[in-house]
C-alpha positions as CSV (number, residue, x, y, z in Angstrom):
1,M,9.2,16.3,14.5
2,N,5.5,17.3,14.1
3,N,5.3,19.2,10.8
4,P,2.0,18.7,9.0
5,L,3.3,20.1,5.7
6,L,6.1,17.5,5.8
7,Y,3.6,14.7,6.4
8,I,1.4,16.0,3.5
9,L,4.4,16.1,1.2
10,L,5.5,12.6,2.3
11,A,2.0,11.2,1.7
12,L,2.0,12.8,-1.8
13,A,5.4,11.4,-2.6
14,A,4.2,7.9,-1.5
15,G,1.1,8.4,-3.7
16,I,3.4,9.2,-6.6
17,C,5.3,6.0,-6.0
18,I,2.3,3.7,-6.3
19,P,1.4,4.1,-10.0
20,T,5.0,4.6,-10.9
21,Q,6.0,1.4,-9.2
22,A,3.1,-0.5,-10.8
23,G,4.2,0.6,-14.3
24,I,7.8,-0.2,-13.7
25,N,7.0,-3.6,-12.2
26,A,4.6,-4.3,-15.1
27,Q,7.5,-3.7,-17.4
28,L,9.7,-5.9,-15.2
29,S,7.1,-8.7,-15.5
30,H,7.5,-8.6,-19.3
31,W,11.2,-9.2,-18.9
32,T,10.8,-11.9,-16.2
33,R,7.7,-13.3,-17.9
34,S,5.9,-13.5,-14.6
35,P,4.1,-11.0,-12.4
36,T,4.9,-13.1,-9.4
37,L,8.6,-13.2,-10.2
38,A,8.6,-9.4,-10.9
39,A,7.0,-8.9,-7.5
40,G,9.7,-11.0,-5.9
41,V,12.5,-9.0,-7.6
42,S,10.8,-5.8,-6.5
43,F,10.6,-7.0,-2.9
44,A,14.3,-8.2,-3.0
45,V,15.4,-4.8,-4.2
46,G,13.3,-3.1,-1.6
47,T,14.7,-5.3,1.1
48,V,18.2,-4.4,0.1
49,C,17.4,-0.7,0.2
50,L,15.8,-1.0,3.6
51,A,18.6,-3.0,5.0
52,L,21.1,-0.4,3.7
53,Y,19.1,2.3,5.3
54,V,18.9,0.5,8.7
55,I,22.7,-0.1,8.6
56,T,23.5,3.4,7.5
57,T,21.3,5.1,10.1
58,R,22.3,2.5,12.8
59,I,18.8,1.7,13.8
60,P,19.1,-0.8,16.6
61,L,17.5,-4.2,16.1
62,P,15.0,-5.4,18.6
63,P,15.9,-8.4,20.9
64,V,15.1,-11.6,19.2
65,A,13.5,-13.1,22.3
66,G,10.8,-10.4,22.3
67,L,9.7,-11.1,18.7
68,G,7.9,-14.3,19.7
69,A,5.7,-12.4,22.1
70,A,4.2,-10.4,19.2
71,P,0.7,-11.3,18.1
72,W,0.6,-13.7,15.1
73,W,-1.1,-11.3,12.8
74,I,1.8,-8.7,13.1
75,W,3.8,-10.8,10.6
76,S,1.1,-10.6,7.9
77,G,2.0,-7.1,6.6
78,G,4.7,-8.5,4.3
79,A,2.3,-11.0,2.8
80,L,-0.3,-8.3,2.3
81,G,2.3,-6.1,0.6
82,A,3.4,-9.0,-1.6
83,F,-0.3,-9.5,-2.7
84,F,-0.7,-5.8,-3.3
85,V,2.4,-5.5,-5.5
86,A,1.8,-8.7,-7.4
87,S,-1.9,-7.7,-8.0
88,T,-0.9,-4.2,-9.3
89,I,1.7,-5.8,-11.6
90,F,-1.0,-8.1,-13.0
91,L,-3.8,-5.5,-13.2
92,V,-2.1,-2.3,-14.4
93,P,-1.6,-3.5,-18.0
94,K,-5.2,-4.7,-18.1
95,L,-6.9,-1.8,-16.5
96,G,-4.5,1.1,-16.9
97,A,-3.0,3.1,-14.0
98,T,-5.9,5.3,-13.3
99,T,-8.6,2.7,-13.2
100,M,-6.4,0.3,-11.2
101,L,-5.5,2.9,-8.7
102,A,-9.1,4.2,-8.4
103,L,-10.3,0.7,-7.6
104,V,-7.4,0.2,-5.1
105,L,-8.3,3.5,-3.5
106,A,-12.0,2.5,-3.3
107,G,-10.9,-0.7,-1.5
108,Q,-8.6,1.2,0.8
109,M,-11.4,3.7,1.7
110,L,-13.9,1.0,2.5
111,T,-11.5,-1.0,4.6
112,S,-10.2,2.2,6.3
113,L,-13.7,3.1,7.3
114,L,-14.1,-0.2,9.1
115,L,-10.6,-0.2,10.6
116,D,-11.1,3.3,11.9
117,H,-14.6,2.5,13.2
118,F,-13.5,-0.5,15.2
119,G,-10.0,0.9,16.1
120,A,-8.5,-2.3,14.6
121,F,-4.7,-2.7,14.8
122,A,-4.4,0.2,17.2
123,F,-5.9,2.8,14.9
124,P,-7.6,5.8,16.7
125,V,-11.3,5.2,16.7
126,H,-13.2,7.3,14.2
127,P,-16.8,6.1,14.0
128,I,-18.5,5.6,10.6
129,S,-20.5,8.7,9.8
130,L,-22.7,9.9,7.0
131,P,-20.0,12.3,5.7
132,R,-17.4,9.6,5.7
133,V,-19.7,7.1,3.9
134,L,-20.6,9.8,1.3
135,G,-16.9,10.4,0.7
136,V,-16.4,6.7,0.0
137,F,-19.4,6.7,-2.4
138,M,-17.9,9.7,-4.1
139,V,-14.6,7.8,-4.6
140,A,-16.7,4.8,-6.0
141,A,-18.5,7.2,-8.3
142,G,-15.1,8.4,-9.5
143,V,-14.1,4.9,-10.3
144,V,-17.2,4.5,-12.5
145,L,-16.4,7.8,-14.3
146,I,-12.8,6.9,-14.8
147,Q,-13.6,3.4,-16.1
148,K,-16.4,4.7,-18.4
149,Y,-14.5,7.7,-19.8
C-alpha cells in the first residue's frame, strides 16, 4: 500500500504518542520511584503488545540461524529506545513536555541530517544543503523561544 495520506496520519499519530507516553511514564516513575524501572515496565508492556500483534497477525519468525549473520549494530535499536524512553521519563518533569520534545526534535534533526547525508543504515542519500541546515537552525531557534517563553 502506498498512500501518502495514510503515512502522514500515521506519522502524526506517532508524534502524538511521544509526549503522551513521556507524561504517562513520568507518572509511572512516581509510582515505581525510579525512571529506569518505569522505562522497564513500559518496555515490558510494549513487548507484550508487540508479541500479541505478531501472534494475532501470524507474522512468520525469521530463521534463527540467519540472525547471527546480521551486523552487530543491528541489535542496538532496543538499547537506543530504552535510553530514549528512560531519558524522557527523567526529563519531562524537569523541562516540561514542550521543551523536552523541542530539544529531542533538534537532536533528531541534526542526527537525521548526517544520517541522510552519508546514507547511514541504508537511508536514501540526501546531501546536506543550505535549506536543510536552515531548517535545523529554525528548529533550534524554536527551542530557544519555547524555553524562554
